[in-house]
LOFI-909227 format. One record per residue (C-alpha): residue number from 1; residue in one letter; x, y, z. Coordinates in Angstrom, 3 decimals, padded with zeros to 6 digits. Example, Ala and Ser with C-alpha at 12.3 -4.5 7.8 and 13.67 -1.06 7.14 Angstrom:
2
ATOM   num   residuo         xx         yy         zz
ATOM     1         A    012.300   -004.500    007.800
ATOM     2         S    013.670   -001.060    007.140
//
This chain:
204
ATOM   num   residuo         xx         yy         zz
ATOM     1         M    107.075    125.812    096.710
ATOM     2         S    103.542    123.901    096.976
ATOM     3         D    103.333    120.539    099.378
ATOM     4         L    103.551    117.834    096.786
ATOM     5         A    106.780    119.565    095.779
ATOM     6         L    108.376    119.295    098.964
ATOM     7         H    107.423    115.682    098.918
ATOM     8         L    108.736    114.184    095.534
ATOM     9         P    110.804    110.943    095.937
ATOM    10         Q    113.970    111.309    095.972
ATOM    11         R    116.560    108.366    095.602
ATOM    12         L    117.627    106.826    099.168
ATOM    13         D    121.013    107.067    099.362
ATOM    14         D    123.400    103.308    099.234
ATOM    15         E    123.282    102.813    103.202
ATOM    16         A    120.102    102.813    103.282
ATOM    17         R    118.710    100.591    100.313
ATOM    18         A    120.865    098.098    101.648
ATOM    19         Q    119.025    098.435    105.166
ATOM    20         L    116.449    097.768    103.941
ATOM    21         F    116.633    095.770    100.790
ATOM    22         T    120.633    094.350    100.087
ATOM    23         D    121.118    093.832    103.345
ATOM    24         A    118.371    092.845    104.751
ATOM    25         R    117.624    089.671    106.538
ATOM    26         T    115.160    087.698    108.628
ATOM    27         A    116.895    087.890    112.338
ATOM    28         N    116.516    084.733    113.805
ATOM    29         T    118.372    085.619    117.404
ATOM    30         F    118.165    089.023    119.599
ATOM    31         A    120.314    090.793    122.018
ATOM    32         E    118.907    091.132    125.472
ATOM    33         T    118.224    094.991    124.683
ATOM    34         P    114.540    095.414    125.135
ATOM    35         V    112.620    097.143    122.704
ATOM    36         T    110.478    099.837    124.554
ATOM    37         D    106.874    100.830    124.194
ATOM    38         D    107.811    104.029    122.130
ATOM    39         E    110.273    102.380    120.206
ATOM    40         L    107.215    099.629    119.408
ATOM    41         S    104.655    102.538    119.046
ATOM    42         E    107.119    104.587    116.344
ATOM    43         I    106.538    101.173    114.174
ATOM    44         W    103.307    101.401    113.085
ATOM    45         E    103.324    105.311    113.197
ATOM    46         L    105.370    105.240    110.836
ATOM    47         A    103.948    101.894    108.709
ATOM    48         R    100.433    102.953    108.760
ATOM    49         W    100.941    106.055    106.698
ATOM    50         A    102.337    104.245    103.600
ATOM    51         P    099.475    103.466    100.812
ATOM    52         T    096.792    100.735    100.266
ATOM    53         A    094.206    100.225    097.546
ATOM    54         A    091.579    103.180    098.142
ATOM    55         N    093.522    103.725    101.513
ATOM    56         F    091.362    100.035    103.184
ATOM    57         Q    093.666    099.553    106.515
ATOM    58         P    092.497    096.350    107.202
ATOM    59         L    096.012    095.711    109.523
ATOM    60         R    095.738    095.109    113.202
ATOM    61         V    098.837    095.160    115.327
ATOM    62         V    098.673    093.086    118.506
ATOM    63         Y    102.190    093.069    120.264
ATOM    64         V    102.269    090.084    122.729
ATOM    65         K    104.130    091.187    125.812
ATOM    66         T    103.182    089.459    129.221
ATOM    67         P    105.263    086.239    129.885
ATOM    68         E    101.642    084.637    129.676
ATOM    69         A    100.449    085.665    126.331
ATOM    70         R    104.713    084.774    125.212
ATOM    71         E    103.662    081.307    125.684
ATOM    72         R    099.913    080.637    124.230
ATOM    73         L    101.411    082.599    120.955
ATOM    74         A    104.708    080.208    120.697
ATOM    75         A    102.428    076.803    121.778
ATOM    76         L    100.763    076.997    118.510
ATOM    77         M    104.285    078.305    116.482
ATOM    78         S    105.633    075.283    114.363
ATOM    79         E    108.466    073.591    116.209
ATOM    80         G    111.594    075.637    115.200
ATOM    81         N    109.916    078.644    115.771
ATOM    82         R    109.060    078.321    119.099
ATOM    83         E    112.558    078.921    120.949
ATOM    84         K    112.370    082.566    118.873
ATOM    85         T    108.882    083.304    120.304
ATOM    86         L    109.541    083.408    123.616
ATOM    87         A    113.089    084.576    123.340
ATOM    88         A    112.461    087.824    121.245
ATOM    89         P    112.595    091.361    122.831
ATOM    90         A    108.762    091.733    121.127
ATOM    91         V    106.553    089.934    119.139
ATOM    92         A    104.144    091.305    116.809
ATOM    93         L    101.623    089.260    115.997
ATOM    94         L    099.937    091.114    112.487
ATOM    95         A    095.779    089.828    111.734
ATOM    96         F    093.454    091.254    109.454
ATOM    97         D    089.930    092.860    110.550
ATOM    98         S    086.756    091.287    108.424
ATOM    99         R    085.371    094.830    109.525
ATOM   100         F    087.985    096.933    107.822
ATOM   101         H    084.833    098.619    105.749
ATOM   102         E    083.541    099.792    109.281
ATOM   103         H    086.249    102.436    109.310
ATOM   104         I    086.648    103.368    105.881
ATOM   105         P    087.022    107.079    106.283
ATOM   106         T    084.234    109.093    106.107
ATOM   107         I    084.312    110.497    102.433
ATOM   108         A    080.504    110.457    101.738
ATOM   109         P    080.380    109.590    097.490
ATOM   110         F    082.983    107.359    098.318
ATOM   111         R    081.485    105.448    101.138
ATOM   112         A    078.137    105.638    100.069
ATOM   113         G    079.460    103.491    096.397
ATOM   114         I    081.754    100.999    098.011
ATOM   115         V    081.014    100.398    102.032
ATOM   116         P    077.748    098.921    100.991
ATOM   117         T    079.073    096.396    098.272
ATOM   118         L    081.994    095.210    101.064
ATOM   119         E    079.073    095.035    103.568
ATOM   120         E    077.413    092.221    101.366
ATOM   121         D    080.044    090.650    099.213
ATOM   122         E    082.215    088.484    102.307
ATOM   123         G    083.639    087.033    098.882
ATOM   124         M    085.299    090.900    097.908
ATOM   125         R    085.447    092.127    101.315
ATOM   126         T    088.218    088.912    102.757
ATOM   127         G    090.213    089.360    099.277
ATOM   128         M    090.291    092.698    100.068
ATOM   129         A    091.646    092.689    103.911
ATOM   130         S    093.934    090.091    102.431
ATOM   131         F    095.124    091.845    100.046
ATOM   132         N    095.791    095.051    101.568
ATOM   133         S    096.488    093.747    105.024
ATOM   134         A    100.088    091.465    103.520
ATOM   135         I    100.825    094.972    101.855
ATOM   136         Q    100.795    096.560    105.210
ATOM   137         A    102.874    093.648    106.649
ATOM   138         G    105.645    094.583    103.705
ATOM   139         Y    104.998    097.679    104.879
ATOM   140         F    105.556    097.324    108.865
ATOM   141         V    108.458    095.230    107.786
ATOM   142         L    110.194    097.637    106.391
ATOM   143         A    108.818    100.603    108.978
ATOM   144         V    111.202    098.256    111.465
ATOM   145         R    114.511    097.762    109.886
ATOM   146         S    114.458    101.333    109.013
ATOM   147         L    113.860    102.163    112.591
ATOM   148         G    117.391    100.581    113.287
ATOM   149         F    115.662    097.087    114.618
ATOM   150         A    115.616    093.627    113.334
ATOM   151         A    112.884    091.529    111.893
ATOM   152         G    112.100    088.329    111.880
ATOM   153         P    108.679    087.773    109.761
ATOM   154         M    107.120    084.105    110.705
ATOM   155         G    103.956    082.636    108.783
ATOM   156         G    104.921    078.696    110.403
ATOM   157         F    101.706    079.007    112.986
ATOM   158         D    099.036    077.326    113.877
ATOM   159         K    097.011    080.241    112.339
ATOM   160         A    093.052    078.744    113.439
ATOM   161         G    094.385    077.971    116.327
ATOM   162         V    095.608    081.551    116.957
ATOM   163         D    092.101    082.969    115.804
ATOM   164         A    090.681    081.198    118.121
ATOM   165         E    093.109    081.533    121.201
ATOM   166         F    093.959    086.013    120.355
ATOM   167         F    090.659    086.239    118.460
ATOM   168         A    088.085    084.454    119.761
ATOM   169         D    084.810    086.868    118.318
ATOM   170         G    086.110    085.474    114.749
ATOM   171         R    086.539    089.706    113.447
ATOM   172         L    090.546    089.284    113.264
ATOM   173         H    092.384    087.030    111.841
ATOM   174         S    096.222    086.385    112.270
ATOM   175         T    098.501    086.249    109.183
ATOM   176         L    102.309    087.047    110.403
ATOM   177         V    104.158    087.506    113.439
ATOM   178         V    107.036    089.330    113.410
ATOM   179         T    109.795    089.520    116.601
ATOM   180         I    111.516    092.346    116.690
ATOM   181         G    114.489    093.299    118.374
ATOM   182         H    118.480    093.920    118.019
ATOM   183         P    120.430    091.217    116.054
ATOM   184         T    123.232    089.226    117.717
ATOM   185         E    126.401    088.191    115.938
ATOM   186         N    125.255    084.904    114.672
ATOM   187         S    121.541    085.663    114.033
ATOM   188         Y    121.508    085.842    110.335
ATOM   189         R    122.237    082.286    108.129
ATOM   190         D    123.612    082.757    105.094
ATOM   191         R    122.011    084.905    102.263
ATOM   192         M    120.167    082.020    099.938
ATOM   193         P    119.854    082.415    096.170
ATOM   194         R    117.722    084.922    094.672
ATOM   195         L    116.438    084.700    091.184
ATOM   196         E    118.161    086.118    088.313
ATOM   197         H    116.770    089.175    086.343
ATOM   198         S    116.504    087.117    083.582
ATOM   199         D    114.385    085.055    085.473
ATOM   200         V    111.674    087.337    086.401
ATOM   201         V    111.571    090.152    084.093
ATOM   202         Q    110.133    090.965    081.306
ATOM   203         W    110.315    093.210    078.772
ATOM   204         V    107.478    093.799    075.773
//
C-alpha cells in the first residue's frame, strides 16, 4: 500500500466535527490550569503541517510568557481584551514574516523562479505573506481546539503599537492574538446567528 493511500482523508466523527466547528466558540475566560511549554509546542507542531500556497510559511508565533511582556501586550489591546490577555494561561502573538521568501525550500527550479520576483516586488510579497499567514492562523486555532484547549482569537489591538513594541526591526507584522487554555463554565457567550445556506452558497 502506498503512503498516499495511507493518508486519504477520512470523515471525522460527529464529536470531532463539533469540537472543531459546530460547537466551537471564542473563549472569554479560562481556568487557572496552566498550559505547559510542551503543550504550546505541540500546537505549532500540529499546525505547521497544514498546506499553504506553494508551501509559503510566513506565520511566526510568539508565546508571550513573562508578566512584563504580558503587561506590555495588554496595554496595546483594546479595552475589552486587556483583562483576557492578562488572565489567560497562555497567549500567542501571531505575525507574518515580511522576508518569508528567504525560507522557501531550496528546490532549485522553484526557488529560481519565484524568489527573485518576491525579492523585487514588495507589494506581491506582502500580499502573499498576509494571505498565507491568515490561512495558517486559522490552522493554528484549529490545532488549539483539536488538542483539547479553548482558543480566544482577538484582532482588537493596536497593530502598529504591537509591531513597534515587539518587532522593532520591522520584519514581523502582527495579525492576531490568541488566548489559550481550559475554559471555565461561563467562558462562552451565546452563539451569534450564522448566515443561512441560501445567503452564502450559489449553484451555477
